[in-house]
N, C-alpha and C positions, 0 to 999 in steps of 0.2 A: 555452546549455541546459545546465542543474543542476538535476540531481534529489537530494535528500535522503530515504535509506533510512536509518531508526534502527532499530536492531538491541539485544536485549539478550541476556542469557545465554537460553537456552531458547526463543529465537524458533526460528518453523519453519524447520527447515533448507529444506526445497525453496523455500519462498515467499521467503527473504533471497537466495539463489543466482539463481533464476529472475527473480526482479524486475531484480536488478541485470544480470543477461544480456541479456534481451531489450532492456532501455533501452541497453545496450552495444550493441548491433547495430545498433540507431539512431543510432549516433553521440550520444547523449545523454551527458554526464559523471556517473557517479553517484559521489555519497558518502555511503560507509555509514559512520555515526556510531553509536558505543556508548554507551547510556544509564549504562552499568556505572562503576566507576572507571578500567578499565583499558581499552586496545584492542581488547586481547584477549579475546574471548569464545568461550563451547561454546555452541553451539546444541543446540536439544532432544534431536536422535538422535547427539548425541556430534562434530559437525562441528566444528574449530578454526577460529576466522577472526580473523585481526588486520583492525580497523576502520581505516578513514580519520583517523578524527577522534574527539575526545570531543564528546559533544552541547553540553556547556557551553561551550567554544570556537567555535561555531557562530551564525550569526545568521542568520534569515527573509530578508533581504534579498540573500543570495548565493543564493539558489535560487527557481526558477521552479514547482518543486512538491516536495511533501512525501509519503512512502509509507511503511507502518507494514507488516511483515508481522504474522502472527499466532502462534498457538503459546504454549501453556500451561505454566508462568506466567511466558514473558516477555511475553505481551502486558499482564499486569498491571505488570509492569516498566515497561513501556514508559508506563502510564499514570499511574503516579507521580513519574513524571520531570518535575521544574517546569519544568527550561529546554526541553524538548520541549512541554509544553504551552504556553509561551509563543510558540515558534516556528510551532506551528500557527494559534495564535490570530493572529498576524500574517500568514500566509499566508492565512488566510480572508479576515481584514479587505482583504485585497489583492486579493481574488479570485483569485486563484494555484489551482492544482489539489491537493487533499489527499486521498488515500485512506489505503484500510486494507483485510486482508484476514484471513478465518478469524475467530477470536475477538477481534481487535483492531476492527472496529466497533463492538461493544458493550461491550466491555473496556475499551479504550483512549478511541475517538472519543466513546461517550457519555459516559462517566466525565469526561470534560473540557468535556463541555456543547458539541461542535462537529457534532451532529445534530439542535439545537435547530431549526434550521431548514429542516433536510433531510427532504424528501419520502416517498422510496421508497431503502432499502439492502436491501444482503444480507449473509449473514456465515455463519459456519458452522453448519448448522442445530440445535444442542445450546445455540447461543447466541442464537436467536430471542428467544425470552424476556426477556432483560435489555436489549434493545433499549427505547428510549420508546414509550410509548404511543402518542406523535403521529405515528411515523415506520411507513409501510407495508412489509412485509416482502416481497422477492422470493425466488423460485425460480433465478432467473436466475442464469449464470453471472459473470455483470460488470453492475451497476448503475451509472449515473451520474446523479447529481441535482443540478443546478445545478456547482458547481466540486468537489462530494464524488464520489470514485470506491469503488466496495467490491466485494468479491467474495468468494466462500466459502470457497475452502480450497487445500490443496495440491497438488489435481487440477485447479484453474482461475486457479494461478497464473501461467503462461504468459501466459493470455487476460487476466489482468489487467493485465501489462507490454504486452500488445498494444494494450489499451483507453488505457493513457497515452502511449504513442506514437502512435497515433491522434490525440488530443487535442493532445498536446504538439507534434509534429511535423507529420502526415498520416495522413488515411486510406489513401492510396496505399502511405504506407510500412508500415503494419500489416499492407495487405494483402498486397506481396512480403514481407515478414519472414514471415507466414504460411504462404504458399504455401514457403518455404526450408525451414520446419520441418515442412512437411508436416499441418499444421493447418487447412488453408484448406476444407475440405471439412468440418467437424464443426460440430454444433448449438451449442454453445459460440461459434464464429468467430461466428456469426449472431447471437448476443447481444451480440459485440464491435461487429458492424454496425450493432444497432440503435443503439448510443448514438455511431455516425460523423457 
């Protein structure tokens, strides 16, 4: 099991770190890939990260899922990356999981045409107006529509990771992780359970 997490300068710190952390706790290999010219990126609040790879060196066939953090203008950098767009379209065509959180559902996925056949999504509240008119907006912490997984923002990043674990590994493992993280009694975890 290998998940690609694409990141850029100014991606949201909490989202990048939380997604990678939760997936790693589930024994899912995470490849953090930079869409910039260097593996060294600086996230939106100053966290410096060395990515595992450059996005242009990777192929969709090597991944079971692709997840995008939000943050601005990081999500715009993701949206403008042709190599990432190609990978995401191939992943979607192969009916693998793809997803985004915060600004990235509207700024990246929508701009890349990856929400055209998606029924319902969520995103950071101020970005809901940038979603395609054919998409229903939800205020749930996490939303799954087919193979597309979306979430609202930094405060829901762990739940986004748990939802991916539930889909890629098992709902039972996601439940065990939520208990270990002291999140099993929250309303947001109920949103995760709703997609299991």
